[in-house]
C-alpha positions as CSV (number, residue, x, y, z in Angstrom):
1,M,14.6,-22.0,-18.0
2,G,12.6,-20.8,-15.9
3,Q,10.5,-23.2,-13.8
4,K,6.1,-22.7,-15.0
5,A,4.6,-21.4,-12.2
6,N,1.2,-22.3,-10.4
7,L,-1.3,-20.5,-9.2
8,L,-1.7,-22.5,-6.3
9,T,2.1,-22.1,-5.7
10,L,2.6,-18.7,-5.8
11,N,3.5,-16.6,-2.6
12,K,0.8,-14.1,-2.3
13,K,1.6,-10.9,-1.1
14,H,-1.3,-9.4,-0.4
15,S,-3.2,-12.5,1.6
16,Q,-2.2,-15.7,3.0
17,F,-4.3,-19.2,3.3
18,N,-4.5,-21.9,4.9
19,L,-3.7,-24.1,1.8
20,A,-3.8,-27.5,4.0
21,S,-7.4,-27.4,4.4
22,I,-9.1,-26.4,1.6
23,N,-9.2,-27.5,-1.9
24,N,-8.7,-25.7,-5.6
25,K,-12.4,-24.1,-5.8
26,V,-12.5,-23.3,-2.5
27,F,-9.3,-21.7,-2.6
28,F,-9.7,-19.3,-5.7
29,N,-13.5,-18.0,-4.2
30,S,-12.1,-17.4,-1.5
31,L,-9.4,-14.8,-3.2
32,K,-12.1,-13.8,-5.4
33,F,-14.1,-12.8,-1.9
34,L,-11.3,-11.2,-0.5
35,K,-10.2,-8.8,-3.6
36,F,-13.9,-8.1,-3.1
37,F,-13.6,-7.4,0.3
38,E,-10.8,-5.3,0.1
39,F,-12.1,-2.9,-3.0
40,L,-15.1,-2.1,-1.0
41,L,-13.1,-1.1,1.5
42,K,-11.0,1.1,-0.7
43,K,-13.6,3.1,-1.5
44,R,-15.3,3.7,2.0
45,G,-11.5,5.1,2.5
46,V,-9.9,2.3,4.4
47,I,-7.2,0.3,2.6
48,I,-6.6,-3.2,4.2
49,L,-2.7,-3.8,4.6
50,N,-2.3,-6.9,5.1
51,Q,-4.7,-10.5,5.8
52,T,-4.8,-13.5,6.5
53,F,-7.5,-15.8,5.5
54,N,-7.9,-19.4,6.9
55,I,-11.1,-22.2,6.7
56,M,-10.9,-24.8,9.2
57,N,-14.0,-26.4,10.6
58,N,-16.3,-24.8,8.0
59,Q,-15.3,-21.2,10.0
60,G,-13.6,-18.6,8.2
61,Y,-10.9,-16.8,9.9
62,L,-10.1,-13.1,8.4
63,I,-7.5,-10.9,10.3
64,G,-5.5,-8.1,9.0
65,N,-4.8,-4.5,9.6
66,L,-6.6,-1.1,8.5
67,F,-5.4,1.9,7.2
68,Y,-7.6,4.2,8.2
69,M,-7.1,7.0,5.2
70,T,-7.8,10.9,6.0
71,N,-10.8,12.3,4.9
72,K,-12.3,8.9,6.3
73,V,-11.1,9.9,9.5
74,N,-12.6,14.1,9.2
75,L,-15.7,12.3,8.8
76,Y,-15.8,10.4,11.7
77,K,-14.6,13.4,13.5
78,K,-17.4,15.3,12.4
79,K,-20.0,14.2,14.7
80,L,-23.3,15.7,12.8
81,Q,-22.2,13.4,10.5
82,L,-22.1,10.3,12.4
83,V,-25.7,8.9,11.9
84,S,-25.1,9.1,8.2
85,V,-22.5,7.5,8.6
86,T,-24.7,4.0,10.4
87,K,-27.1,4.8,7.3
88,K,-24.8,4.1,4.6
89,V,-23.5,1.1,6.4
90,Y,-27.2,-0.8,5.7
91,N,-27.1,0.2,2.2
92,T,-22.9,-1.4,1.0
93,R,-23.6,-4.6,-0.6
94,L,-21.3,-6.5,2.4
95,A,-24.4,-8.5,2.8
96,S,-24.9,-9.7,0.1
97,L,-21.3,-10.4,-0.3
98,F,-21.4,-12.6,2.9
99,L,-24.5,-14.3,1.7
100,K,-22.1,-15.1,-1.6
101,I,-19.3,-16.6,0.3
102,F,-21.2,-18.7,2.8
103,N,-22.9,-20.6,-0.3
104,L,-19.4,-20.5,-2.2
105,L,-17.1,-21.7,0.7
106,K,-20.1,-24.1,2.2
107,T,-18.7,-22.0,6.2
108,N,-21.2,-21.3,8.6
109,L,-19.5,-18.9,10.0
110,I,-16.4,-15.7,9.3
111,I,-15.2,-14.1,12.1
112,I,-13.3,-11.0,10.8
113,S,-10.6,-9.5,13.0
114,F,-9.2,-5.8,12.4
115,S,-6.9,-4.0,13.8
116,S,-6.2,0.1,12.8
117,V,-2.3,1.0,12.5
118,N,-3.5,4.9,12.7
119,R,-3.2,4.8,16.3
120,N,1.0,3.0,16.2
121,I,2.1,6.3,14.2
122,N,4.7,8.4,15.9
123,S,3.9,11.8,16.5
124,K,7.7,12.9,16.8
125,L,8.5,11.1,13.4
126,L,5.0,12.5,12.0
127,N,6.6,16.0,12.4
128,F,9.5,15.0,11.5
129,M,8.5,14.3,8.1
130,Y,5.9,17.2,7.6
131,L,9.1,20.0,8.1
132,K,11.0,17.3,5.9
133,F,8.3,17.2,2.9
134,K,5.8,20.9,4.0
135,K,7.3,22.5,0.7
136,F,6.3,20.1,-1.6
137,N,2.9,20.9,-0.9
138,N,2.0,23.7,-3.6
139,N,3.8,22.0,-6.8
140,I,4.0,17.8,-6.0
141,F,0.6,17.9,-3.6
142,Q,-1.4,20.7,-5.1
143,R,-5.2,20.3,-4.4
144,R,-4.3,17.1,-2.7
145,F,-3.6,17.8,1.0
146,N,-5.7,14.9,2.1
147,L,-3.6,12.4,-0.2
148,F,-0.2,14.4,1.7
149,L,-1.4,13.6,4.8
150,D,-1.9,10.1,3.9
151,F,1.8,10.7,2.8
152,L,3.0,10.9,5.5
153,K,1.5,8.7,7.3
154,L,2.5,5.9,5.5
155,T,5.8,6.5,4.9
156,T,5.6,7.0,9.0
157,L,4.7,3.6,9.3
158,F,6.9,2.4,6.3
159,C,9.7,3.6,8.9
160,Q,8.1,1.7,11.2
161,G,7.8,-1.3,9.7
162,K,4.4,-1.5,9.7
163,V,3.3,-1.1,5.9
164,T,4.8,-3.3,3.7
165,V,7.2,-2.0,0.2
166,D,4.0,-4.0,-2.3
167,Y,1.7,-1.3,-0.9
168,Y,3.9,1.8,-0.4
169,I,4.8,2.0,-4.2
170,V,1.1,1.7,-5.0
171,L,1.6,5.1,-2.8
172,L,3.9,6.6,-5.3
173,A,2.2,5.5,-8.1
174,Q,-1.6,7.0,-6.7
175,I,1.1,10.7,-6.8
176,F,2.3,10.7,-9.7
177,R,-0.9,9.6,-12.0
178,S,-2.1,13.2,-11.4
179,L,1.1,15.3,-11.5
180,A,1.0,16.9,-15.2
181,K,4.3,16.8,-17.4
182,R,6.2,19.5,-16.1
183,L,6.0,18.4,-12.9
184,H,7.8,15.4,-13.6
185,T,10.9,17.0,-13.0
186,Q,10.1,17.7,-9.6
187,F,8.9,14.8,-8.9
188,F,12.1,13.4,-9.1
189,T,13.8,15.8,-6.7
190,F,10.1,14.7,-4.8
191,L,11.8,11.5,-5.0
192,K,15.7,12.0,-4.5
193,I,15.3,13.7,-1.1
194,L,12.5,10.9,-0.1
195,F,14.5,8.0,-0.2
196,K,17.8,9.9,0.9
197,T,16.3,10.8,4.0
198,L,15.2,7.4,4.1
199,V,18.3,6.3,4.5
200,I,20.7,8.4,5.7
201,D,18.6,11.7,7.6
202,V,15.9,8.9,9.9
203,T,18.7,7.4,10.6
204,T,20.7,9.4,12.8
205,L,17.4,10.4,15.0
206,N,16.5,8.6,18.0
207,F,13.5,7.0,16.7
208,K,12.6,3.0,17.2
209,I,12.3,2.7,13.2
210,I,14.0,0.4,10.2
211,N,16.7,1.1,9.0
212,F,17.7,0.9,5.5
213,S,20.9,0.6,3.6
214,G,20.0,1.7,0.0
215,I,16.8,2.7,-2.2
216,K,16.6,1.6,-6.4
217,C,13.7,3.0,-7.9
218,V,13.0,2.8,-11.8
219,I,9.8,4.4,-13.4
220,S,9.5,3.7,-17.1
221,G,7.0,5.3,-19.7
222,K,6.0,8.2,-21.5
223,L,8.2,10.9,-19.2
224,Q,8.0,14.7,-19.5
225,G,5.7,14.1,-22.2
226,K,8.2,12.6,-24.5
227,A,6.9,10.4,-27.9
228,R,9.0,8.0,-26.8
229,A,8.9,5.9,-23.7
230,T,11.9,6.2,-21.4
231,K,13.4,5.7,-18.0
232,C,14.5,7.0,-14.9
233,L,16.5,5.5,-12.4
234,I,16.7,7.2,-8.8
235,V,19.4,5.3,-6.3
236,E,20.1,6.2,-3.0
237,G,22.5,4.0,-0.7
238,S,24.0,0.7,-1.8
239,V,21.9,-2.0,-3.6
240,P,23.0,-5.5,-4.5
241,T,21.3,-6.4,-7.7
242,Q,22.1,-9.8,-7.3
243,T,21.6,-11.6,-3.3
244,L,20.4,-14.3,-1.8
245,S,19.7,-11.9,1.0
246,K,16.1,-11.8,2.7
247,N,16.5,-7.9,3.4
248,L,16.0,-7.0,0.0
249,Y,12.9,-6.9,-1.3
250,F,11.5,-5.8,-4.4
251,A,7.2,-4.6,-5.7
252,K,6.3,-3.2,-9.0
253,A,3.5,-1.1,-9.6
254,H,1.6,0.5,-12.5
255,T,-0.6,3.2,-13.2
256,Y,-1.8,5.5,-15.8
257,T,-2.0,8.4,-16.8
258,L,-3.2,11.1,-19.6
259,L,0.2,10.8,-21.2
260,G,-0.2,6.4,-21.3
261,A,0.8,4.0,-18.8
262,F,3.8,4.5,-16.5
263,G,5.2,1.5,-15.0
264,F,6.7,1.8,-11.2
265,K,9.8,-0.8,-9.6
266,I,11.5,-0.6,-6.2
267,W,14.1,-2.2,-4.3
268,V,14.5,-1.8,-0.8
269,L,17.3,-3.2,1.2
270,K,17.0,-3.1,5.0
271,K,19.8,-3.3,7.6
272,N,20.6,-6.1,9.6
């Protein structure tokens, strides 16, 4: 019989809180603030990879890492659109959000410090990933070239240890969401090549990356348009099912398509 979980004792994957100095009400208000803040940035092409929110002495400290998607980077590179970008800032709901948070959390000051992980992308490793997966640009990433570039960047950051497994499985689910049922088989082939690259090929290169011993992924749903839900298991390397090793990471995600709901589960075993 498993132990009952309490929301205050759960291990948060995307956010961290300093629970020693806040009560339950402030905790839930802080969680609501972080979710809405992450939602606003995601709508504008900015993904929060990890964030930490602490409240001490009536002051809030929000620290994290940001990943700018390709469409957002291209927007900032165009000099003619810089003026329009600055005008859009005043039309957002960030001002009303912070005013509301000041009243709920009863804080006098919120200090926000974010750093961009786009600068940490290894150019050589990114070029290697492009040459490895450019053949899937015409089928898996058809008419989604920006998503293809984001996949290459996040895969490179995943090998460098800058992106967690939780965000990487969401990326794979996003790639699968817009695929037709006739492309499901090609998507499975794409995952096999991806996992083989992460486990075998990348480890032989002279890059400062995290080596993976094994990756296992399970996709469940009405695959290939079948009437009943089935599962597809993709395993590369060795992944123990029962272990107390700290290097084994698990994540899951789900996505909704015209064919129904699909679930993704992934196990990643990192080398010591």
